[in-house]
N, CA and C atoms of all chains as a GROMACS GRO file, in nm:
protein
  630
    1UNK      N    1  14.219  10.598  13.872
    1UNK     CA    2  14.248  10.459  13.838
    1UNK      C    3  14.118  10.381  13.829
    2UNK      N    4  14.108  10.301  13.726
    2UNK     CA    5  13.992  10.214  13.712
    2UNK      C    6  13.995  10.107  13.822
    3UNK      N    7  13.881  10.078  13.878
    3UNK     CA    8  13.877   9.982  13.989
    3UNK      C    9  13.918   9.842  13.948
    4UNK      N   10  13.911   9.814  13.817
    4UNK     CA   11  13.947   9.679  13.770
    4UNK      C   12  14.098   9.662  13.752
    5UNK      N   13  14.172   9.774  13.750
    5UNK     CA   14  14.314   9.767  13.717
    5UNK      C   15  14.395   9.674  13.807
    6UNK      N   16  14.381   9.686  13.943
    6UNK     CA   17  14.462   9.595  14.026
    6UNK      C   18  14.432   9.448  14.002
    7UNK      N   19  14.301   9.417  13.983
    7UNK     CA   20  14.265   9.276  13.960
    7UNK      C   21  14.314   9.228  13.824
    8UNK      N   22  14.299   9.315  13.724
    8UNK     CA   23  14.346   9.281  13.589
    8UNK      C   24  14.497   9.262  13.589
    9UNK      N   25  14.568   9.356  13.652
    9UNK     CA   26  14.714   9.348  13.659
    9UNK      C   27  14.759   9.225  13.735
   10UNK      N   28  14.690   9.194  13.845
   10UNK     CA   29  14.725   9.076  13.925
   10UNK      C   30  14.707   8.949  13.843
   11UNK      N   31  14.592   8.937  13.780
   11UNK     CA   32  14.564   8.817  13.700
   11UNK      C   33  14.662   8.800  13.585
   12UNK      N   34  14.687   8.909  13.514
   12UNK     CA   35  14.779   8.904  13.399
   12UNK      C   36  14.921   8.871  13.445
   13UNK      N   37  14.964   8.930  13.557
   13UNK     CA   38  15.099   8.902  13.608
   13UNK      C   39  15.113   8.756  13.649
   14UNK      N   40  15.010   8.702  13.713
   14UNK     CA   41  15.016   8.562  13.757
   14UNK      C   42  15.022   8.469  13.635
   15UNK      N   43  14.941   8.498  13.532
   15UNK     CA   44  14.942   8.413  13.411
   15UNK      C   45  15.079   8.420  13.344
   16UNK      N   46  15.134   8.543  13.333
   16UNK     CA   47  15.266   8.559  13.271
   16UNK      C   48  15.372   8.489  13.354
   17UNK      N   49  15.360   8.495  13.486
   17UNK     CA   50  15.456   8.427  13.575
   17UNK      C   51  15.452   8.275  13.551
   18UNK      N   52  15.331   8.220  13.547
   18UNK     CA   53  15.318   8.074  13.524
   18UNK      C   54  15.378   8.036  13.388
   19UNK      N   55  15.353   8.121  13.287
   19UNK     CA   56  15.405   8.094  13.152
   19UNK      C   57  15.558   8.100  13.150
   20UNK      N   58  15.617   8.196  13.224
   20UNK     CA   59  15.764   8.206  13.228
   20UNK      C   60  15.824   8.084  13.297
   21UNK      N   61  15.760   8.040  13.406
   21UNK     CA   62  15.810   7.921  13.477
   21UNK      C   63  15.800   7.798  13.385
   22UNK      N   64  15.687   7.784  13.315
   22UNK     CA   65  15.670   7.672  13.221
   22UNK      C   66  15.773   7.678  13.110
   23UNK      N   67  15.802   7.800  13.062
   23UNK     CA   68  15.904   7.819  12.958
   23UNK      C   69  16.041   7.776  13.009
   24UNK      N   70  16.073   7.814  13.133
   24UNK     CA   71  16.202   7.777  13.192
   24UNK      C   72  16.215   7.627  13.208
   25UNK      N   73  16.106   7.563  13.253
   25UNK     CA   74  16.106   7.417  13.269
   25UNK      C   75  16.125   7.349  13.133
   26UNK      N   76  16.053   7.400  13.031
   26UNK     CA   77  16.062   7.342  12.896
   26UNK      C   78  16.202   7.357  12.839
   27UNK      N   79  16.262   7.474  12.859
   27UNK     CA   80  16.399   7.496  12.809
   27UNK      C   81  16.498   7.404  12.879
   28UNK      N   82  16.485   7.391  13.012
   28UNK     CA   83  16.575   7.306  13.089
   28UNK      C   84  16.562   7.161  13.044
   29UNK      N   85  16.437   7.118  13.022
   29UNK     CA   86  16.411   6.982  12.976
   29UNK      C   87  16.474   6.958  12.839
   30UNK      N   88  16.460   7.058  12.751
   30UNK     CA   89  16.514   7.047  12.615
   30UNK      C   90  16.666   7.030  12.619
   31UNK      N   91  16.734   7.112  12.700
   31UNK     CA   92  16.880   7.106  12.703
   31UNK      C   93  16.933   6.989  12.785
   32UNK      N   94  16.851   6.933  12.872
   32UNK     CA   95  16.894   6.814  12.946
   32UNK      C   96  16.889   6.692  12.854
   33UNK      N   97  16.801   6.698  12.751
   33UNK     CA   98  16.794   6.589  12.653
   33UNK      C   99  16.914   6.594  12.559
   34UNK      N  100  16.953   6.717  12.520
   34UNK     CA  101  17.061   6.733  12.420
   34UNK      C  102  17.197   6.690  12.475
   35UNK      N  103  15.602   7.317  12.272
   35UNK     CA  104  15.582   7.351  12.414
   35UNK      C  105  15.651   7.484  12.447
   36UNK      N  106  15.777   7.499  12.402
   36UNK     CA  107  15.853   7.622  12.430
   36UNK      C  108  15.787   7.742  12.361
   37UNK      N  109  15.748   7.722  12.234
   37UNK     CA  110  15.685   7.832  12.160
   37UNK      C  111  15.549   7.868  12.222
   38UNK      N  112  15.476   7.767  12.261
   38UNK     CA  113  15.344   7.790  12.322
   38UNK      C  114  15.354   7.868  12.452
   39UNK      N  115  15.450   7.828  12.537
   39UNK     CA  116  15.466   7.899  12.666
   39UNK      C  117  15.516   8.042  12.643
   40UNK      N  118  15.606   8.059  12.546
   40UNK     CA  119  15.655   8.195  12.516
   40UNK      C  120  15.541   8.285  12.469
   41UNK      N  121  15.453   8.225  12.388
   41UNK     CA  122  15.337   8.301  12.339
   41UNK      C  123  15.247   8.343  12.456
   42UNK      N  124  15.239   8.254  12.556
   42UNK     CA  125  15.153   8.282  12.673
   42UNK      C  126  15.214   8.386  12.768
   43UNK      N  127  15.342   8.416  12.752
   43UNK     CA  128  15.403   8.520  12.836
   43UNK      C  129  15.363   8.657  12.783
   44UNK      N  130  15.366   8.671  12.649
   44UNK     CA  131  15.366   8.803  12.587
   44UNK      C  132  15.238   8.884  12.612
   45UNK      N  133  15.122   8.829  12.581
   45UNK     CA  134  14.998   8.907  12.593
   45UNK      C  135  14.966   8.939  12.740
   46UNK      N  136  14.973   8.841  12.833
   46UNK     CA  137  14.951   8.878  12.974
   46UNK      C  138  15.052   8.983  13.024
   47UNK      N  139  15.176   8.977  12.976
   47UNK     CA  140  15.276   9.078  13.016
   47UNK      C  141  15.228   9.217  12.974
   48UNK      N  142  15.181   9.228  12.849
   48UNK     CA  143  15.134   9.358  12.800
   48UNK      C  144  15.012   9.406  12.878
   49UNK      N  145  14.922   9.315  12.912
   49UNK     CA  146  14.803   9.353  12.990
   49UNK      C  147  14.845   9.400  13.130
   50UNK      N  148  14.945   9.333  13.188
   50UNK     CA  149  14.996   9.375  13.320
   50UNK      C  150  15.055   9.516  13.311
   51UNK      N  151  15.126   9.545  13.204
   51UNK     CA  152  15.185   9.679  13.186
   51UNK      C  153  15.074   9.783  13.166
   52UNK      N  154  14.970   9.744  13.092
   52UNK     CA  155  14.856   9.833  13.071
   52UNK      C  156  14.788   9.866  13.204
   53UNK      N  157  14.770   9.763  13.287
   53UNK     CA  158  14.710   9.784  13.420
   53UNK      C  159  14.801   9.871  13.506
   54UNK      N  160  14.932   9.852  13.493
   54UNK     CA  161  15.028   9.935  13.568
   54UNK      C  162  15.016  10.082  13.526
   55UNK      N  163  15.001  10.103  13.395
   55UNK     CA  164  14.984  10.238  13.342
   55UNK      C  165  14.864  10.307  13.406
   56UNK      N  166  14.758  10.229  13.425
   56UNK     CA  167  14.637  10.286  13.484
   56UNK      C  168  14.649  10.303  13.636
   57UNK      N  169  14.733  10.219  13.698
   57UNK     CA  170  14.739  10.217  13.844
   57UNK      C  171  14.834  10.321  13.903
   58UNK      N  172  14.939  10.360  13.828
   58UNK     CA  173  15.039  10.449  13.888
   58UNK      C  174  14.989  10.593  13.892
   59UNK      N  175  15.060  10.671  13.969
   59UNK     CA  176  15.032  10.814  13.980
   59UNK      C  177  15.049  10.880  13.842
   60UNK      N  178  14.967  10.981  13.814
   60UNK     CA  179  14.969  11.040  13.679
   60UNK      C  180  15.106  11.099  13.642
   61UNK      N  181  15.185  11.140  13.743
   61UNK     CA  182  15.320  11.195  13.715
   61UNK      C  183  15.416  11.088  13.664
   62UNK      N  184  15.384  10.961  13.690
   62UNK     CA  185  15.473  10.850  13.649
   62UNK      C  186  15.432  10.790  13.514
   63UNK      N  187  15.333  10.852  13.450
   63UNK     CA  188  15.279  10.790  13.328
   63UNK      C  189  15.372  10.805  13.208
   64UNK      N  190  15.471  10.896  13.216
   64UNK     CA  191  15.573  10.903  13.111
   64UNK      C  192  15.644  10.768  13.103
   65UNK      N  193  15.678  10.714  13.221
   65UNK     CA  194  15.752  10.586  13.226
   65UNK      C  195  15.663  10.470  13.181
   66UNK      N  196  15.537  10.470  13.224
   66UNK     CA  197  15.451  10.359  13.184
   66UNK      C  198  15.416  10.365  13.034
   67UNK      N  199  15.414  10.488  12.979
   67UNK     CA  200  15.393  10.498  12.833
   67UNK      C  201  15.512  10.435  12.760
   68UNK      N  202  15.632  10.461  12.810
   68UNK     CA  203  15.752  10.397  12.753
   68UNK      C  204  15.744  10.246  12.765
   69UNK      N  205  15.701  10.200  12.883
   69UNK     CA  206  15.687  10.055  12.905
   69UNK      C  207  15.584   9.995  12.810
   70UNK      N  208  15.476  10.068  12.788
   70UNK     CA  209  15.373  10.020  12.694
   70UNK      C  210  15.425  10.015  12.551
   71UNK      N  211  15.499  10.119  12.511
   71UNK     CA  212  15.554  10.122  12.374
   71UNK      C  213  15.642  10.000  12.348
   72UNK      N  214  15.737   9.978  12.440
   72UNK     CA  215  15.827   9.863  12.422
   72UNK      C  216  15.753   9.731  12.442
   73UNK      N  217  15.650   9.731  12.527
   73UNK     CA  218  15.568   9.611  12.545
   73UNK      C  219  15.497   9.572  12.417
   74UNK      N  220  15.445   9.672  12.346
   74UNK     CA  221  15.376   9.646  12.218
   74UNK      C  222  15.477   9.591  12.116
   75UNK      N  223  15.598   9.650  12.115
   75UNK     CA  224  15.702   9.599  12.024
   75UNK      C  225  15.735   9.454  12.057
   76UNK      N  226  15.749   9.424  12.187
   76UNK     CA  227  15.780   9.288  12.231
   76UNK      C  228  15.674   9.190  12.184
   77UNK      N  229  15.548   9.224  12.209
   77UNK     CA  230  15.439   9.134  12.171
   77UNK      C  231  15.433   9.116  12.019
   78UNK      N  232  15.452   9.224  11.945
   78UNK     CA  233  15.448   9.215  11.799
   78UNK      C  234  15.556   9.120  11.747
   79UNK      N  235  15.678   9.137  11.798
   79UNK     CA  236  15.789   9.052  11.753
   79UNK      C  237  15.764   8.905  11.785
   80UNK      N  238  15.733   8.877  11.914
   80UNK     CA  239  15.727   8.735  11.953
   80UNK      C  240  15.601   8.665  11.902
   81UNK      N  241  15.491   8.738  11.892
   81UNK     CA  242  15.371   8.674  11.836
   81UNK      C  243  15.395   8.638  11.690
   82UNK      N  244  15.464   8.728  11.617
   82UNK     CA  245  15.501   8.698  11.478
   82UNK      C  246  15.584   8.569  11.471
   83UNK      N  247  15.687   8.563  11.555
   83UNK     CA  248  15.776   8.446  11.552
   83UNK      C  249  15.702   8.318  11.587
   84UNK      N  250  15.632   8.319  11.701
   84UNK     CA  251  15.574   8.194  11.750
   84UNK      C  252  15.450   8.153  11.672
   85UNK      N  253  15.376   8.249  11.622
   85UNK     CA  254  15.260   8.213  11.539
   85UNK      C  255  15.307   8.145  11.410
   86UNK      N  256  15.415   8.198  11.351
   86UNK     CA  257  15.469   8.136  11.228
   86UNK      C  258  15.524   7.997  11.260
   87UNK      N  259  15.595   7.985  11.372
   87UNK     CA  260  15.652   7.854  11.407
   87UNK      C  261  15.542   7.751  11.430
   88UNK      N  262  15.441   7.790  11.507
   88UNK     CA  263  15.336   7.694  11.545
   88UNK      C  264  15.240   7.662  11.430
   89UNK      N  265  15.218   7.761  11.343
   89UNK     CA  266  15.118   7.738  11.238
   89UNK      C  267  15.178   7.695  11.104
   90UNK      N  268  15.305   7.726  11.080
   90UNK     CA  269  15.364   7.696  10.949
   90UNK      C  270  15.484   7.601  10.962
   91UNK      N  271  15.584   7.643  11.039
   91UNK     CA  272  15.712   7.572  11.038
   91UNK      C  273  15.699   7.431  11.097
   92UNK      N  274  15.637   7.419  11.215
   92UNK     CA  275  15.628   7.286  11.279
   92UNK      C  276  15.539   7.191  11.198
   93UNK      N  277  15.419   7.233  11.153
   93UNK     CA  278  15.340   7.140  11.069
   93UNK      C  279  15.412   7.098  10.940
   94UNK      N  280  15.484   7.194  10.878
   94UNK     CA  281  15.557   7.160  10.754
   94UNK      C  282  15.672   7.065  10.782
   95UNK      N  283  15.740   7.086  10.897
   95UNK     CA  284  15.856   7.002  10.929
   95UNK      C  285  15.813   6.858  10.960
   96UNK      N  286  15.687   6.839  10.997
   96UNK     CA  287  15.637   6.703  11.021
   96UNK      C  288  15.619   6.628  10.888
   97UNK      N  289  15.586   6.705  10.781
   97UNK     CA  290  15.572   6.644  10.649
   97UNK      C  291  15.708   6.614  10.587
   98UNK      N  292  15.798   6.714  10.591
   98UNK     CA  293  15.933   6.696  10.537
   98UNK      C  294  16.032   6.758  10.635
   99UNK      N  295  16.096   6.675  10.720
   99UNK     CA  296  16.183   6.727  10.825
   99UNK      C  297  16.318   6.780  10.774
  100UNK      N  298  16.314   6.891  10.706
  100UNK     CA  299  16.438   6.956  10.663
  100UNK      C  300  16.433   7.101  10.710
  101UNK      N  301  16.549   7.155  10.742
  101UNK     CA  302  16.557   7.293  10.790
  101UNK      C  303  16.507   7.392  10.687
  102UNK      N  304  16.429   7.489  10.730
  102UNK     CA  305  16.382   7.590  10.637
  102UNK      C  306  16.434   7.727  10.681
  103UNK      N  307  16.419   7.823  10.594
  103UNK     CA  308  16.463   7.959  10.625
  103UNK      C  309  16.376   8.022  10.735
  104UNK      N  310  16.257   7.963  10.758
  104UNK     CA  311  16.166   8.018  10.858
  104UNK      C  312  16.188   7.961  10.998
  105UNK      N  313  16.277   7.865  11.012
  105UNK     CA  314  16.301   7.804  11.143
  105UNK      C  315  16.374   7.898  11.238
  106UNK      N  316  16.366   7.863  11.369
  106UNK     CA  317  16.438   7.942  11.469
  106UNK      C  318  16.565   7.867  11.507
  107UNK      N  319  16.676   7.913  11.454
  107UNK     CA  320  16.808   7.859  11.486
  107UNK      C  321  16.903   7.979  11.492
  108UNK      N  322  17.014   7.965  11.564
  108UNK     CA  323  17.104   8.081  11.577
  108UNK      C  324  17.141   8.143  11.442
  109UNK      N  325  17.141   8.276  11.441
  109UNK     CA  326  17.173   8.357  11.323
  109UNK      C  327  17.080   8.331  11.205
  110UNK      N  328  16.953   8.321  11.236
  110UNK     CA  329  16.851   8.316  11.130
  110UNK      C  330  16.756   8.434  11.150
  111UNK      N  331  16.668   8.454  11.050
  111UNK     CA  332  16.575   8.567  11.052
  111UNK      C  333  16.491   8.568  11.180
  112UNK      N  334  16.425   8.456  11.210
  112UNK     CA  335  16.334   8.453  11.324
  112UNK      C  336  16.408   8.450  11.458
  113UNK      N  337  16.529   8.402  11.458
  113UNK     CA  338  16.613   8.408  11.579
  113UNK      C  339  16.636   8.555  11.616
  114UNK      N  340  16.671   8.634  11.515
  114UNK     CA  341  16.698   8.777  11.540
  114UNK      C  342  16.571   8.852  11.582
  115UNK      N  343  16.457   8.818  11.519
  115UNK     CA  344  16.331   8.883  11.556
  115UNK      C  345  16.293   8.846  11.700
  116UNK      N  346  16.317   8.718  11.735
  116UNK     CA  347  16.292   8.672  11.872
  116UNK      C  348  16.380   8.751  11.971
  117UNK      N  349  16.506   8.768  11.931
  117UNK     CA  350  16.599   8.845  12.015
  117UNK      C  351  16.554   8.989  12.033
  118UNK      N  352  16.509   9.050  11.923
  118UNK     CA  353  16.458   9.187  11.932
  118UNK      C  354  16.337   9.195  12.025
  119UNK      N  355  16.256   9.089  12.024
  119UNK     CA  356  16.141   9.083  12.114
  119UNK      C  357  16.184   9.086  12.259
  120UNK      N  358  16.281   9.003  12.295
  120UNK     CA  359  16.322   8.997  12.435
  120UNK      C  360  16.400   9.122  12.477
  121UNK      N  361  16.469   9.186  12.383
  121UNK     CA  362  16.534   9.314  12.414
  121UNK      C  363  16.426   9.420  12.441
  122UNK      N  364  16.319   9.419  12.361
  122UNK     CA  365  16.208   9.513  12.382
  122UNK      C  366  16.142   9.488  12.517
  123UNK      N  367  16.129   9.360  12.556
  123UNK     CA  368  16.071   9.328  12.686
  123UNK      C  369  16.159   9.385  12.798
  124UNK      N  370  16.291   9.373  12.782
  124UNK     CA  371  16.383   9.428  12.882
  124UNK      C  372  16.369   9.579  12.894
  125UNK      N  373  16.357   9.646  12.778
  125UNK     CA  374  16.339   9.792  12.780
  125UNK      C  375  16.206   9.829  12.845
  126UNK      N  376  16.105   9.748  12.819
  126UNK     CA  377  15.973   9.772  12.880
  126UNK      C  378  15.981   9.760  13.032
  127UNK      N  379  16.054   9.659  13.081
  127UNK     CA  380  16.067   9.642  13.226
  127UNK      C  381  16.147   9.756  13.288
  128UNK      N  382  16.243   9.811  13.211
  128UNK     CA  383  16.322   9.926  13.262
  128UNK      C  384  16.229  10.046  13.285
  129UNK      N  385  16.146  10.077  13.184
  129UNK     CA  386  16.053  10.189  13.198
  129UNK      C  387  15.950  10.162  13.308
  130UNK      N  388  15.903  10.037  13.316
  130UNK     CA  389  15.805  10.001  13.420
  130UNK      C  390  15.865  10.018  13.559
  131UNK      N  391  15.992   9.982  13.574
  131UNK     CA  392  16.059   9.994  13.704
  131UNK      C  393  16.063  10.140  13.749
  132UNK      N  394  16.093  10.231  13.655
  132UNK     CA  395  16.103  10.373  13.691
  132UNK      C  396  15.967  10.433  13.729
  133UNK      N  397  15.859  10.368  13.688
  133UNK     CA  398  15.726  10.421  13.722
  133UNK      C  399  15.684  10.386  13.864
  134UNK      N  400  15.754  10.292  13.926
  134UNK     CA  401  15.715  10.247  14.060
  134UNK      C  402  15.789  10.324  14.168
  135UNK      N  403  15.726  10.342  14.284
  135UNK     CA  404  15.791  10.419  14.390
  135UNK      C  405  15.908  10.344  14.454
  136UNK      N  406  16.002  10.422  14.511
  136UNK     CA  407  16.117  10.360  14.579
  136UNK      C  408  16.079  10.303  14.715
  137UNK      N  409  15.965  10.342  14.765
  137UNK     CA  410  15.917  10.292  14.895
  137UNK      C  411  15.776  10.234  14.877
  138UNK      N  412  15.735  10.157  14.976
  138UNK     CA  413  15.598  10.108  14.975
  138UNK      C  414  15.582   9.978  14.899
  139UNK      N  415  15.459   9.950  14.853
  139UNK     CA  416  15.429   9.817  14.797
  139UNK      C  417  15.503   9.785  14.666
  140UNK      N  418  15.550   9.888  14.596
  140UNK     CA  419  15.614   9.863  14.467
  140UNK      C  420  15.763   9.842  14.471
  141UNK      N  421  15.822   9.842  14.590
  141UNK     CA  422  15.969   9.842  14.599
  141UNK      C  423  16.031   9.716  14.539
  142UNK      N  424  15.971   9.599  14.570
  142UNK     CA  425  16.030   9.474  14.517
  142UNK      C  426  16.004   9.459  14.368
  143UNK      N  427  15.887   9.505  14.324
  143UNK     CA  428  15.858   9.502  14.181
  143UNK      C  429  15.958   9.592  14.107
  144UNK      N  430  15.987   9.708  14.165
  144UNK     CA  431  16.083   9.801  14.104
  144UNK      C  432  16.221   9.737  14.094
  145UNK      N  433  16.267   9.677  14.205
  145UNK     CA  434  16.400   9.615  14.208
  145UNK      C  435  16.411   9.501  14.108
  146UNK      N  436  16.309   9.415  14.104
  146UNK     CA  437  16.316   9.298  14.016
  146UNK      C  438  16.298   9.336  13.869
  147UNK      N  439  16.213   9.436  13.842
  147UNK     CA  440  16.200   9.483  13.704
  147UNK      C  441  16.331   9.546  13.657
  148UNK      N  442  16.397   9.619  13.748
  148UNK     CA  443  16.528   9.677  13.714
  148UNK      C  444  16.632   9.568  13.689
  149UNK      N  445  16.631   9.464  13.773
  149UNK     CA  446  16.728   9.356  13.755
  149UNK      C  447  16.705   9.284  13.622
  150UNK      N  448  16.576   9.272  13.583
  150UNK     CA  449  16.547   9.211  13.454
  150UNK      C  450  16.597   9.301  13.339
  151UNK      N  451  16.586   9.432  13.358
  151UNK     CA  452  16.635   9.525  13.255
  151UNK      C  453  16.788   9.519  13.246
  152UNK      N  454  16.854   9.503  13.361
  152UNK     CA  455  17.002   9.500  13.363
  152UNK      C  456  17.055   9.377  13.290
  153UNK      N  457  16.980   9.267  13.295
  153UNK     CA  458  17.026   9.143  13.229
  153UNK      C  459  17.004   9.149  13.077
  154UNK      N  460  16.929   9.249  13.029
  154UNK     CA  461  16.895   9.257  12.886
  154UNK      C  462  17.018   9.267  12.793
  155UNK      N  463  17.122   9.344  12.827
  155UNK     CA  464  17.240   9.343  12.738
  155UNK      C  465  17.302   9.204  12.722
  156UNK      N  466  17.292   9.121  12.826
  156UNK     CA  467  17.342   8.983  12.818
  156UNK      C  468  17.256   8.903  12.720
  157UNK      N  469  17.124   8.926  12.727
  157UNK     CA  470  17.033   8.857  12.634
  157UNK      C  471  17.065   8.900  12.489
  158UNK      N  472  17.092   9.030  12.472
  158UNK     CA  473  17.128   9.080  12.338
  158UNK      C  474  17.257   9.014  12.290
  159UNK      N  475  17.354   9.000  12.380
  159UNK     CA  476  17.482   8.935  12.345
  159UNK      C  477  17.458   8.790  12.301
  160UNK      N  478  17.373   8.718  12.377
  160UNK     CA  479  17.346   8.577  12.346
  160UNK      C  480  17.284   8.565  12.206
  161UNK      N  481  17.190   8.652  12.177
  161UNK     CA  482  17.120   8.643  12.048
  161UNK      C  483  17.208   8.685  11.930
  162UNK      N  484  17.294   8.783  11.951
  162UNK     CA  485  17.364   8.840  11.836
  162UNK      C  486  17.514   8.808  11.832
  163UNK      N  487  17.566   8.733  11.932
  163UNK     CA  488  17.706   8.690  11.927
  163UNK      C  489  17.721   8.593  11.810
  164UNK      N  490  17.821   8.615  11.723
  164UNK     CA  491  17.826   8.534  11.599
  164UNK      C  492  17.856   8.386  11.619
  165UNK      N  493  17.915   8.347  11.734
  165UNK     CA  494  17.948   8.206  11.754
  165UNK      C  495  17.865   8.151  11.870
  166UNK      N  496  17.743   8.110  11.837
  166UNK     CA  497  17.652   8.061  11.941
  166UNK      C  498  17.697   7.925  11.994
  167UNK      N  499  17.686   7.907  12.125
  167UNK     CA  500  17.716   7.778  12.187
  167UNK      C  501  17.630   7.764  12.312
  168UNK      N  502  17.631   7.643  12.371
  168UNK     CA  503  17.554   7.620  12.493
  168UNK      C  504  17.609   7.707  12.607
  169UNK      N  505  17.741   7.725  12.608
  169UNK     CA  506  17.803   7.810  12.711
  169UNK      C  507  17.752   7.953  12.704
  170UNK      N  508  17.740   8.005  12.581
  170UNK     CA  509  17.687   8.142  12.562
  170UNK      C  510  17.542   8.147  12.609
  171UNK      N  511  17.465   8.042  12.576
  171UNK     CA  512  17.324   8.039  12.615
  171UNK      C  513  17.309   8.039  12.767
  172UNK      N  514  17.400   7.969  12.834
  172UNK     CA  515  17.391   7.960  12.981
  172UNK      C  516  17.414   8.095  13.049
  173UNK      N  517  17.474   8.189  12.977
  173UNK     CA  518  17.491   8.324  13.032
  173UNK      C  519  17.355   8.388  13.064
  174UNK      N  520  17.254   8.340  12.994
  174UNK     CA  521  17.120   8.396  13.012
  174UNK      C  522  17.042   8.334  13.127
  175UNK      N  523  17.105   8.244  13.204
  175UNK     CA  524  17.034   8.178  13.315
  175UNK      C  525  16.972   8.275  13.416
  176UNK      N  526  17.040   8.388  13.449
  176UNK     CA  527  16.975   8.480  13.545
  176UNK      C  528  16.838   8.529  13.500
  177UNK      N  529  16.815   8.530  13.367
  177UNK     CA  530  16.683   8.573  13.316
  177UNK      C  531  16.572   8.484  13.371
  178UNK      N  532  16.606   8.355  13.394
  178UNK     CA  533  16.505   8.262  13.446
  178UNK      C  534  16.470   8.292  13.592
  179UNK      N  535  16.547   8.378  13.656
  179UNK     CA  536  16.515   8.425  13.792
  179UNK      C  537  16.449   8.564  13.784
  180UNK      N  538  16.512   8.654  13.705
  180UNK     CA  539  16.464   8.793  13.704
  180UNK      C  540  16.328   8.806  13.637
  181UNK      N  541  16.303   8.731  13.529
  181UNK     CA  542  16.174   8.745  13.458
  181UNK      C  543  16.056   8.696  13.544
  182UNK      N  544  16.060   8.570  13.594
  182UNK     CA  545  15.947   8.530  13.679
  182UNK      C  546  15.941   8.608  13.809
  183UNK      N  547  16.059   8.644  13.863
  183UNK     CA  548  16.062   8.721  13.987
  183UNK      C  549  15.995   8.855  13.972
  184UNK      N  550  16.024   8.925  13.860
  184UNK     CA  551  15.965   9.057  13.840
  184UNK      C  552  15.814   9.047  13.818
  185UNK      N  553  15.770   8.941  13.748
  185UNK     CA  554  15.625   8.924  13.726
  185UNK      C  555  15.552   8.890  13.854
  186UNK      N  556  15.617   8.807  13.938
  186UNK     CA  557  15.556   8.772  14.067
  186UNK      C  558  15.549   8.896  14.158
  187UNK      N  559  15.657   8.974  14.158
  187UNK     CA  560  15.659   9.096  14.240
  187UNK      C  561  15.554   9.196  14.190
  188UNK      N  562  15.536   9.200  14.058
  188UNK     CA  563  15.433   9.288  14.000
  188UNK      C  564  15.293   9.241  14.043
  189UNK      N  565  15.274   9.108  14.047
  189UNK     CA  566  15.145   9.053  14.093
  189UNK      C  567  15.119   9.094  14.238
  190UNK      N  568  15.222   9.084  14.324
  190UNK     CA  569  15.206   9.123  14.464
  190UNK      C  570  15.180   9.274  14.476
  191UNK      N  571  15.244   9.351  14.387
  191UNK     CA  572  15.220   9.496  14.387
  191UNK      C  573  15.072   9.525  14.359
  192UNK      N  574  15.018   9.459  14.256
  192UNK     CA  575  14.877   9.482  14.221
  192UNK      C  576  14.784   9.435  14.334
  193UNK      N  577  14.825   9.330  14.403
  193UNK     CA  578  14.743   9.278  14.512
  193UNK      C  579  14.741   9.374  14.630
  194UNK      N  580  14.854   9.442  14.649
  194UNK     CA  581  14.867   9.528  14.768
  194UNK      C  582  14.812   9.669  14.749
  195UNK      N  583  14.796   9.712  14.626
  195UNK     CA  584  14.742   9.847  14.607
  195UNK      C  585  14.591   9.842  14.611
  196UNK      N  586  14.535   9.946  14.663
  196UNK     CA  587  14.389   9.953  14.671
  196UNK      C  588  14.340  10.049  14.565
  197UNK      N  589  14.228  10.020  14.499
  197UNK     CA  590  14.174  10.115  14.400
  197UNK      C  591  14.141  10.250  14.462
  198UNK      N  592  14.116  10.252  14.592
  198UNK     CA  593  14.080  10.377  14.659
  198UNK      C  594  14.202  10.467  14.679
  199UNK      N  595  14.321  10.404  14.689
  199UNK     CA  596  14.442  10.477  14.723
  199UNK      C  597  14.469  10.593  14.629
  200UNK      N  598  14.454  10.568  14.500
  200UNK     CA  599  14.491  10.670  14.402
  200UNK      C  600  14.371  10.741  14.340
  201UNK      N  601  14.253  10.720  14.398
  201UNK     CA  602  14.135  10.779  14.335
  201UNK      C  603  14.139  10.931  14.347
  202UNK      N  604  14.118  10.995  14.233
  202UNK     CA  605  14.119  11.140  14.227
  202UNK      C  606  13.984  11.194  14.274
  203UNK      N  607  13.982  11.294  14.362
  203UNK     CA  608  13.853  11.347  14.408
  203UNK      C  609  13.765  11.399  14.295
  204UNK      N  610  13.825  11.446  14.186
  204UNK     CA  611  13.746  11.497  14.073
  204UNK      C  612  13.666  11.385  14.008
  205UNK      N  613  13.721  11.261  14.017
  205UNK     CA  614  13.648  11.146  13.961
  205UNK      C  615  13.515  11.128  14.033
  206UNK      N  616  13.521  11.148  14.165
  206UNK     CA  617  13.400  11.131  14.245
  206UNK      C  618  13.294  11.235  14.206
  207UNK      N  619  13.343  11.360  14.183
  207UNK     CA  620  13.249  11.468  14.150
  207UNK      C  621  13.186  11.446  14.012
  208UNK      N  622  13.264  11.386  13.919
  208UNK     CA  623  13.213  11.369  13.783
  208UNK      C  624  13.115  11.253  13.771
  209UNK      N  625  13.103  11.174  13.881
  209UNK     CA  626  13.012  11.060  13.872
  209UNK      C  627  12.866  11.107  13.874
  210UNK      N  628  12.778  11.039  13.801
  210UNK     CA  629  12.637  11.082  13.801
  210UNK      C  630  12.570  11.056  13.935
   0.00000   0.00000   0.00000
């Protein structure tokens, strides 16, 4: 295993997690307006 | 905002799967290869959809606000491509879940990735059911738990594994 893999995976997972949460908030906001 | 955030999910998700492929035991790489294949399909589909929406459809709709064939609305071309993207993401999480051990640091990542894969048929139903409604869309609410949950669990998995844990002794010998 490359030594960078855990850090790369951690960083990418955290960014994707933040993006999913932002997506969920945006969707909820959109449907609360409708 | 929705398209931008969706775009920001896809590439980091694929990088996380790539890192998982490198981190797991070599016997589990069949599963991570499957996860990578479906991950690439997912990214290809959604980047196509959101890049077109952000660069063409939204700027054009500001000039003349009329529905176009390129818009994302139920039962349109890009709606279906978007759906195929999220189905591919679900398949990718299924393969990724099987690559993780049943015990140890990967157990929660495995469970949550599996739960995200289990919800995928519901996502497929929402996208391809011929009579779309808000009620049908609400069926997909569990995805808002399983998707971030699986990514957070994957982040904790990467944090808990040590690069030394899986190092092959032959790697040490091959070093200059």
